C-alpha positions in Angstrom: 26.7 29.9 -22.8 29.3 26.8 -24.1 32.8 28.4 -24.9 34.4 26.6 -27.9 37.4 25.1 -26.4 39.9 27.8 -28.0 37.7 30.5 -26.8 37.2 28.4 -23.0 41.4 28.2 -23.5 42.0 32.6 -24.2 39.5 33.2 -21.4 41.0 30.6 -18.4 44.6 32.4 -19.6 43.8 35.9 -19.0 42.4 34.6 -15.7 44.7 33.7 -14.9 47.7 36.0 -16.0 45.5 38.6 -14.3 45.6 36.7 -11.4 48.7 35.7 -11.1 50.8 38.4 -12.6 47.8 41.5 -11.9 48.6 42.8 -15.4 48.1 41.7 -19.2 50.8 41.5 -21.8 49.5 42.0 -25.2 47.9 39.7 -27.5 50.2 38.8 -30.0 51.8 37.0 -25.9 49.0 35.8 -24.8 48.5 33.7 -28.3 51.3 32.3 -28.6 51.3 31.5 -25.1 49.1 29.0 -26.7 49.9 28.4 -29.8 47.4 30.2 -31.7 47.1 32.4 -34.7 46.8 35.6 -34.3 43.4 35.2 -36.2 42.0 32.2 -34.1 43.3 34.1 -30.8 41.7 37.3 -31.9 38.1 35.6 -33.0 38.2 33.1 -29.6 38.9 36.5 -27.3 35.4 38.4 -29.5 34.3 35.6 -28.5 34.7 35.1 -25.1 33.0 39.3 -25.3 30.0 38.1 -26.5 29.7 35.6 -23.7 30.7 38.4 -21.0 33.4 37.0 -19.9 36.0 40.2 -20.4 34.9 43.9 -21.9 36.9 44.8 -24.8 38.0 48.1 -25.5 39.0 49.3 -29.0 37.6 46.3 -30.7 40.7 44.1 -29.3 42.1 45.9 -26.1 40.6 43.8 -22.7 39.5 46.5 -20.5 38.1 44.6 -18.1 38.2 41.1 -16.7 35.8 40.5 -14.3 36.9 41.6 -11.1 39.9 42.2 -12.5 40.6 45.2 -14.9 43.5 47.2 -16.7 43.4 50.4 -15.6 41.9 52.1 -13.0 38.4 52.1 -11.6 39.8 54.4 -8.6 41.1 51.2 -6.6 44.0 49.4 -5.8 44.3 45.8 -4.5 47.3 45.1 -3.2 48.7 41.8 -1.4 52.1 40.5 0.2 53.3 39.8 -3.5 50.7 40.7 -6.6 49.2 44.6 -7.2 46.1 44.5 -9.1 43.6 47.2 -10.2 39.7 46.3 -9.3 37.1 46.5 -11.4 35.0 48.6 -8.8 34.2 47.6 -5.5 32.4 45.1 -5.8 35.1 43.0 -7.7 37.6 45.0 -5.4 36.4 43.4 -2.8 36.1 40.3 -4.6 40.2 39.8 -5.6 40.8 38.5 -1.6 38.1 35.7 -2.0 39.1 34.6 -5.2 42.9 34.4 -5.5 44.4 32.4 -3.3 46.9 33.7 -1.0 45.0 37.3 -1.8 43.6 37.0 1.4 44.3 39.0 3.2 44.9 42.7 1.1 45.1 46.6 1.1 42.0 47.4 -1.0 42.6 52.0 -1.5 40.7 54.0 -2.8 39.2 57.4 -2.3 35.8 59.5 -1.5 34.4 60.2 -5.1 32.1 63.5 -3.3 35.6 65.1 -0.4 38.9 62.9 -2.1 38.8 61.9 1.7 41.7 58.7 0.5 39.9 54.9 2.1 42.2 51.8 2.8 41.0 48.0 4.4 42.0 45.5 5.3 39.9 43.1 3.4 40.6 38.6 3.8 38.0 35.4 3.2 37.1 35.6 6.7 34.8 38.4 7.2 33.9 41.8 6.1 36.2 44.4 7.4 35.8 47.0 9.6 34.7 50.5 9.1 31.4 52.8 8.4 32.0 54.5 4.8 29.5 53.3 2.3 29.3 51.4 -1.5 27.1 53.2 -4.1 26.2 51.6 -6.9 24.5 53.8 -8.8 23.5 50.8 -12.3 20.5 48.4 -11.5 21.6 45.4 -12.7 19.9 44.8 -15.4 20.9 47.2 -17.0 24.5 46.9 -16.5 25.0 45.6 -19.8 25.8 46.6 -22.3 28.5 49.0 -21.0 29.0 47.1 -18.2 32.6 49.4 -17.8 30.1 52.1 -17.2 28.3 50.8 -14.8 32.0 49.7 -12.8 33.0 53.4 -13.1 29.6 54.1 -10.4 29.8 51.1 -8.0 32.2 53.2 -5.9 32.9 53.5 -2.3 31.9 56.7 -0.2 32.6 58.7 4.0 28.5 58.6 4.0 25.7 58.4 3.0 26.6 62.6 3.0 28.6 62.4 0.6 26.9 60.2 -1.3 23.6 62.9 -1.7 26.2 65.6 -2.3 27.7 63.4 -5.2 24.7 62.7 -6.5 23.3 66.4 -6.0 27.0 67.9 -8.2 26.5 65.1 -10.8 22.7 65.5 -11.6 22.2 61.2 -11.2 19.6 59.4 -9.9 20.3 57.8 -6.2 21.7 54.2 -6.9 21.1 51.3 -3.9 23.4 52.2 -1.0 24.5 49.4 1.1 27.4 49.3 3.7 31.0 47.7 3.6 29.1 44.3 5.0 26.8 44.0 3.6 29.5 44.8 -0.5 31.6 41.9 1.5 28.8 39.6 1.3 27.7 40.4 -2.1 31.6 39.7 -3.3 32.9 37.0 -1.2 31.8 34.4 -3.0 30.2 36.2 -6.1 33.3 35.2 -8.7 33.6 31.4 -7.4 34.8 29.1 -9.7 36.2 31.7 -12.8 40.0 30.9 -12.4 38.6 27.2 -13.3 37.3 25.2 -16.1 34.8 25.1 -17.2 33.1 28.3 -15.5 29.9 28.8 -16.3 28.7 32.5 -15.2 24.9 32.5 -12.8 21.9 32.1 -14.5 18.8 34.9 -14.0 17.4 32.6 -11.6 20.6 31.0 -9.5 21.8 35.4 -9.4 18.4 36.0 -7.7 19.2 33.5 -4.6 22.8 34.5 -4.8 21.3 38.3 -4.0 19.5 37.5 -1.8 20.8 35.2 0.2 24.1 38.1 1.0 21.0 40.6 2.1 20.5 42.0 -1.2 16.4 43.8 -1.6 14.3 45.8 -4.6 14.2 46.4 -8.2 17.7 47.5 -8.5 19.0 43.8 -7.3 15.8 42.3 -10.5 13.5 41.5 -6.9 10.2 41.7 -5.9 9.7 45.3 -3.1 10.3 43.7 0.1 12.0 40.4 -0.6 
């Protein structure tokens, strides 16, 4: 979906502000920076949300602009200059790859099963070492319309044993488990170009090619079994 001129200006201001500062001011401040009337800004923001570039909560509050979040999703990402909320495991590993000057960053979280703290120095050069695993609960074709829920359930666990313990406790079905190396490859280029303009989301076929290229497979990712 191609955004209108006002909507693209709003999208870019939101993304560049989050990339630079890690937080967003109120919508009135963003509208003022863009010299847009409040009603015009709101209409443009709703267009940006309809195109799945941001997630809104309570009508017009930006909750997520992937890979950035405006609340805790259990991940912090800290560079030498900026502290961000990472929207999920995927997004948190993406920020050091996307934001100029953010590599290296310290990505921190706790295991959802046992609350063990974990932290990795994530760069744009190579995956961090670690034996932990990421578990994604929601298949790709089910992420929308509740993408925030999906992001809440893209977490990093100590091990597959902790994944199993969490699934047993919560009653959730098993999703997709991957190593930190695969998570880093998934995150590294997924948001490429999002801080530039114009920006277009990947079409389904392009997304499938990307998932395949980083070593993912199966229906969870919209790929044939064994692909």
